[in-house]
C-alpha positions in Angstrom: -19.6 86.1 -56.1 -18.9 87.3 -52.6 -21.4 86.7 -49.7 -23.6 89.7 -49.1 -25.2 90.6 -45.8 -27.8 93.1 -44.7 -26.5 94.9 -41.6 -29.2 97.5 -40.9 -32.3 99.2 -42.1 -34.7 102.0 -41.4 -38.1 103.3 -42.5 -40.3 106.3 -42.0 -43.9 106.1 -41.2 -45.9 105.6 -44.5 -48.7 108.1 -44.6 -51.2 109.7 -47.0 -49.0 112.8 -46.9 -46.1 114.3 -45.1 -46.6 118.0 -45.9 -43.8 119.1 -43.7 -41.2 116.8 -45.2 -39.7 116.7 -48.6 -38.2 113.5 -50.1 -34.6 114.2 -48.9 -35.7 114.7 -45.3 -37.7 111.5 -45.4 -34.8 109.4 -46.7 -32.5 111.1 -44.1 -34.9 110.0 -41.3 -34.7 106.4 -42.5 -31.0 106.6 -43.0 -30.4 108.0 -39.5 -32.5 105.2 -38.0 -30.5 102.6 -39.9 -27.2 104.1 -38.7 -28.4 104.1 -35.1 -28.4 100.3 -35.1 -24.8 100.1 -36.3 -22.9 102.7 -34.4 -19.6 101.1 -35.4 -20.3 101.9 -39.0 -18.6 105.1 -40.1 -19.4 107.1 -43.2 -15.9 106.3 -44.5 -16.9 102.6 -44.6 -19.7 103.3 -47.0 -18.5 103.0 -50.6 -21.6 104.3 -52.5 -25.4 104.1 -52.8 -28.3 103.1 -55.0 -31.4 105.3 -55.0 -34.9 104.3 -56.1 -38.1 106.2 -56.9 -40.7 105.4 -59.4 -41.9 108.6 -60.9 -40.3 112.0 -61.7 -44.0 113.2 -62.1 -44.8 112.6 -58.4 -41.5 114.2 -57.2 -41.6 117.0 -59.8 -37.8 116.8 -59.8 -35.4 115.1 -62.2 -32.3 113.5 -60.7 -33.9 113.5 -57.2 -31.7 110.6 -56.2 -28.6 112.8 -56.7 -30.1 115.4 -54.4 -30.7 112.7 -51.8 -27.1 111.5 -52.2 -25.9 115.0 -51.4 -28.3 115.4 -48.5 -27.0 112.2 -46.9 -23.5 113.5 -47.1 -22.4 110.7 -49.5 -21.0 112.8 -52.3 -18.7 112.3 -54.2 -19.1 108.6 -53.8 -20.7 106.5 -56.6 -24.4 106.6 -56.9 -27.1 105.7 -59.4 -30.9 105.6 -59.7 -32.9 102.5 -60.3 -36.5 102.5 -61.6 -38.8 99.7 -62.5 -42.5 100.5 -61.7 -43.8 98.8 -58.6 -40.7 96.7 -58.4 -38.4 99.7 -58.0 -37.6 99.1 -54.4 -36.9 95.4 -55.0 -34.7 96.2 -58.0 -32.8 98.7 -55.8 -32.2 96.1 -53.2 -30.8 93.7 -55.7 -28.7 96.4 -57.4 -27.0 97.1 -54.0 -26.5 93.3 -53.6 -24.8 93.2 -57.0 -22.4 96.0 -56.0 -21.3 94.0 -53.0 -21.3 90.5 -54.6 -19.3 91.7 -57.6 -16.6 93.2 -55.3 -17.1 96.7 -56.6 -18.1 97.9 -53.1 -17.7 96.7 -49.5 -20.7 98.6 -48.2 -23.6 100.0 -50.1 -26.7 102.0 -49.0 -29.9 101.3 -50.8 -32.5 104.1 -50.4 -35.9 104.6 -51.8 -38.8 107.0 -51.5 -42.0 108.3 -53.1 -44.0 111.5 -52.5 -47.4 110.8 -54.0 -49.5 113.2 -52.0 -48.9 116.3 -54.2 -51.5 115.2 -56.7 -55.1 113.9 -56.6 -55.8 110.2 -56.6 -57.1 110.5 -60.1 -53.9 112.2 -61.4 -51.8 109.7 -59.4 -53.5 106.8 -61.1 -52.8 108.5 -64.5 -49.1 108.8 -63.6 -49.1 105.1 -62.7 -51.0 104.2 -65.8 -48.1 105.7 -67.9 -46.3 102.5 -66.9 -48.6 100.7 -69.3 -48.1 100.7 -73.1 -48.9 104.3 -73.9 -49.5 103.5 -77.6 -52.0 100.7 -77.1 -53.2 100.2 -73.5 -53.2 103.7 -72.0 -55.4 105.4 -74.6 -58.2 102.9 -74.1 -58.4 103.3 -70.3 -55.2 101.5 -69.1 -55.6 102.2 -65.4 -54.1 99.4 -63.3 -57.2 98.8 -61.2 -59.0 97.8 -64.4 -56.2 95.4 -65.4 -56.2 93.7 -62.0 -60.0 93.5 -62.0 -59.8 91.7 -65.4 -57.1 89.4 -64.2 -59.0 88.3 -61.0 -62.2 87.9 -63.0 -60.4 85.3 -65.1 -58.9 83.7 -62.0 -62.4 83.4 -60.6 -63.7 82.0 -63.9 -60.9 79.4 -64.2 -60.5 78.4 -60.6 -63.5 79.4 -58.6 -61.8 82.1 -56.5 -64.4 84.1 -54.5 -64.7 87.7 -53.4 -64.9 86.5 -49.9 -61.4 84.8 -50.2 -60.1 88.1 -51.5 -61.6 90.0 -48.6 -59.8 87.6 -46.2 -56.5 88.9 -47.5 -57.6 92.5 -46.6 -58.8 91.5 -43.2 -55.5 89.7 -42.4 -53.2 92.4 -43.6 -55.0 95.3 -42.0 -55.2 93.3 -38.7 -51.4 92.7 -38.8 -50.8 96.5 -39.3 -52.5 97.2 -35.9 -49.1 96.2 -34.4 -47.0 98.1 -37.0 -46.7 101.8 -36.1 -45.2 102.6 -39.5 -48.3 101.5 -41.3 -50.7 103.9 -43.0 -54.0 102.0 -42.7 -54.1 99.9 -39.5 -57.7 98.8 -38.7 -59.9 95.9 -37.9 -62.1 94.8 -40.8 -64.7 92.1 -41.4 -65.3 90.4 -44.7 -68.6 92.2 -44.9 -66.9 95.6 -44.4 -64.4 94.9 -47.2 -67.3 93.9 -49.5 -69.3 96.9 -48.6 -66.5 99.4 -49.2 -66.9 101.5 -52.4 -66.6 99.6 -55.7 -63.6 100.7 -57.8 -63.5 98.1 -60.7 -65.6 95.1 -60.2 -64.9 92.9 -58.3 -62.2 95.1 -56.6 -63.5 97.4 -53.9 -61.6 100.2 -52.0 -60.4 97.8 -49.2 -59.0 95.4 -51.9 -56.6 98.0 -53.1 -53.5 99.6 -51.6 -53.2 103.4 -51.1 -50.9 106.0 -52.5 -48.4 107.1 -49.9 -45.5 109.3 -48.9 -42.6 107.4 -47.3 -38.9 106.3 -47.4 -36.8 103.3 -46.6 -33.1 102.5 -46.3 -31.2 99.2 -46.3 -27.4 98.9 -45.7 -25.7 96.0 -47.3 -22.1 94.9 -46.7 -19.6 92.2 -47.4 -18.5 89.6 -44.8 -15.6 91.7 -43.4 -17.6 94.8 -42.8 -20.6 92.9 -41.5 -18.5 91.1 -38.9 -17.0 94.4 -37.7 -20.1 96.5 -37.2 -23.1 94.1 -36.8 -23.7 91.6 -34.1 -26.5 89.8 -36.0 -26.1 90.3 -39.8 -28.6 88.7 -42.1 -27.2 86.9 -45.2 -28.9 87.4 -48.6 -28.8 83.8 -50.0 -31.1 84.0 -53.0 -31.7 86.6 -55.7 -34.1 86.1 -58.6 -35.9 88.3 -61.1 -38.3 87.8 -64.0 -40.0 89.8 -66.7 -42.8 89.7 -69.2 -44.2 91.6 -72.2 -45.8 95.0 -71.3 -49.0 94.1 -73.1 -50.8 91.0 -71.8 -52.1 90.2 -75.2 -48.5 89.7 -76.4 -47.7 87.0 -73.8 -47.5 83.5 -75.3 -48.9 80.4 -73.8 -46.5 77.6 -72.8 -45.5 75.2 -70.0 -45.4 76.2 -66.4 -41.8 76.6 -65.2 -41.8 74.0 -62.5 -40.4 74.4 -59.0 -38.6 71.4 -57.4 -41.7 70.2 -55.5 -44.0 70.3 -58.5 -44.6 67.8 -61.3 -45.6 68.3 -65.0 -48.8 66.3 -64.2 -49.9 69.0 -61.8 -50.7 71.3 -64.7 -51.8 69.2 -67.6 -55.0 71.2 -68.2 -53.7 74.6 -67.2 -53.5 77.3 -69.9 -50.5 79.3 -68.8 -49.9 82.0 -68.0 -53.2 83.4 -69.4 -54.1 86.6 -67.6 -54.5 84.8 -64.3 -50.8 84.3 -63.5 -47.5 86.1 -63.5 -44.9 84.2 -65.5 -42.2 86.7 -64.5 -43.0 86.0 -60.8 -42.6 82.3 -61.3 -39.2 82.9 -63.0 -38.1 85.2 -60.2 -39.1 82.6 -57.5 -37.4 79.7 -59.4 -34.1 81.5 -59.7 -34.1 82.7 -56.1 -35.0 79.2 -54.8 -32.2 77.6 -56.9 -29.6 80.0 -55.6 -30.8 79.6 -52.0 -31.1 75.8 -52.2 -34.9 75.8 -51.5 -36.7 72.8 -52.7 -40.0 73.4 -51.0 -40.8 77.0 -50.0 -43.7 76.1 -47.8 -41.4 74.0 -45.6 -38.2 76.0 -45.8 -39.4 79.6 -45.6 -40.4 81.1 -42.2 -42.3 84.0 -43.6 -43.1 85.9 -46.9 -43.5 89.7 -47.5 -45.1 89.9 -50.9 -46.4 92.7 -53.1 -50.1 92.8 -52.4 -51.1 96.0 -54.3 -54.5 94.2 -54.6 -56.0 91.4 -52.5 -56.2 89.5 -55.8 -52.5 89.8 -56.6 -51.6 88.4 -53.2 -53.7 85.3 -54.0 -52.1 85.1 -57.5 -48.6 85.4 -56.0 -49.2 82.5 -53.5 -49.3 80.4 -56.7 -46.4 82.0 -58.5 -44.2 81.4 -55.4 -45.2 77.8 -55.2 -46.9 78.1 -51.8 -49.8 76.2 -53.4 -50.6 74.9 -56.9 -51.8 77.2 -59.6 -55.6 77.7 -59.1 -55.5 77.0 -55.3 -54.6 80.5 -54.1 -58.2 81.2 -52.9 -58.3 78.0 -51.0 -54.9 78.7 -49.5 -56.0 81.9 -47.8 -59.3 80.4 -46.8 -57.6 77.4 -45.2 -55.3 79.6 -43.2 -57.9 82.1 -41.8 -59.6 81.9 -38.4 -61.2 84.9 -37.0 -59.9 85.2 -33.5 -58.8 88.3 -31.4 -55.2 89.2 -31.4 -52.4 87.7 -33.5 -51.3 84.1 -33.7 -49.4 83.2 -36.8 -50.7 79.7 -36.8 -54.3 81.0 -36.8 -54.6 84.3 -38.7 -52.2 83.8 -41.6 -52.2 81.4 -44.5 -50.9 78.1 -43.3 -49.8 74.8 -44.6 -46.8 74.4 -42.3 -47.8 77.8 -40.6 -46.3 80.2 -43.1 -47.0 83.9 -42.3 -47.6 86.1 -45.3 -47.3 89.9 -45.0 -46.9 90.0 -41.2 -46.0 93.7 -41.7 -49.5 94.4 -43.1 -48.3 94.4 -46.7 -49.0 97.2 -49.2 -52.7 97.0 -48.4 -52.2 98.3 -44.9 -48.7 99.8 -44.9 -49.3 101.9 -48.0 -47.3 101.9 -51.3 -44.8 104.7 -51.7 -43.4 102.9 -54.7 -39.7 103.5 -54.5 -39.6 102.6 -50.8 -41.9 99.6 -50.7 -39.5 96.8 -51.7 -36.9 98.2 -49.3 -39.5 98.4 -46.5 -40.2 94.7 -47.0 -36.4 94.0 -46.7 -36.3 96.1 -43.4 -39.2 94.1 -41.9 -37.6 90.8 -43.0 -34.3 91.9 -41.5 -36.0 92.7 -38.2 -37.8 89.4 -38.2 -34.7 87.4 -38.7 -32.7 89.4 -36.2 -35.5 88.9 -33.7 -35.7 92.7 -33.1 -39.4 93.3 -34.0 -40.3 94.3 -30.4 -37.3 96.7 -30.3 -38.4 98.5 -33.5 -42.2 98.2 -33.4 -42.7 98.5 -29.6 -44.6 95.2 -29.4 -43.7 91.5 -29.8 -47.0 90.7 -31.5 -45.6 90.5 -35.0 -42.4 88.6 -34.1 -42.4 85.2 -35.7 -41.1 82.4 -33.5 -37.6 81.4 -34.3 -37.5 82.5 -38.0 -34.8 81.0 -40.1 -35.4 82.3 -43.7 -37.6 85.0 -45.2 -38.7 85.9 -48.8 -39.4 89.4 -50.1 -41.2 90.0 -53.4 -41.6 93.1 -55.5 -43.9 93.4 -58.6 -44.2 95.9 -61.4 -47.0 96.6 -63.9 -49.0 93.5 -64.7 -45.9 91.4 -64.0 -43.4 93.1 -66.3 -40.7 93.2 -63.7 -40.7 91.0 -60.6 -38.0 90.4 -58.0 -37.7 87.7 -55.3 -34.9 87.9 -52.7 -34.3 85.5 -49.9 -32.7 86.5 -46.6 -31.4 84.0 -44.0 -30.4 84.2 -40.4 -26.7 83.5 -39.8 
């Protein structure tokens, strides 16, 4: 496989709605922003594109990616659409990586979008619930908030996780978003305010859950030759991993935990795995990405993580899947890393054991979740962090991590049916 680099990225503001912009216009905004950072990249140097959006229902348009391809002026170059629930953006990023790594393309555009504002929240949740098993789960109330409420209830029962620990995730991510002008829900919260927000599915309250959004994101990936010609600070993609699981949680067998290099079999002698408290696909995605990138201890070798926090509970669960702490210790991990002080200091306000920032962008909870764009948005923020250009793009240095070396992005679909992990590294 050939080395693959990210050379630029752009995003639109994620918002509850963009009534004056259709999906093509939003992607064009993000695409133009990406091109501005690489003025030496001409359209002739782009070999093709991969498009991602989750639902034809939201867009009310089949083959919408083809319409975007035309709007960007990339016809008749190769293009395809990628879809995989909440992991759609992450799968798009990896699909573009594959096009370069395989030698099929020298430069590939990955674009993603979602326009979720055209329907009510209830109808939107119904569309999302169609990503559950429509023969078995959906007819008996298979809305995702209910699934995640059940999963975190089990996590609480098994490991002693508390609602206060969940609320800390919300406080942290919304605080980070105060310094991210692209975020949908930037605000200061207290644990009490999170716990007093309206109940949705016990124990998940409104501030524990991400919002539906309109938005778009674009990543431009290239091989070594193109990257050296057009980009002063390209970022290398050194690790790619993905995992999957059965759609219905009741179909998932129990077995041994796939161990990461810094773990031992004795760590999990009494753990019933994966149960409904853990994401086996997430562990597999992390394991494969770490192996490819040569990571033996993520807590020591990663500079930051942008993970899929559709719920405060899923961020806690994902700490464990990624090996940032042992299974069962996710609640303790966030609690240990939180200290309520004004401003941002990544040694104080984010999970730490080796000072590892998680979701410095604000994550899905605060940025919003326009599904097809979300995983690509994570890649753009990771790219800016590793380039050291956060101040340039956000207008403030507050979210810039000190001397970042390596970052991880994580996309998650369904109840863990598709999960991707990609690792980007400063060159």
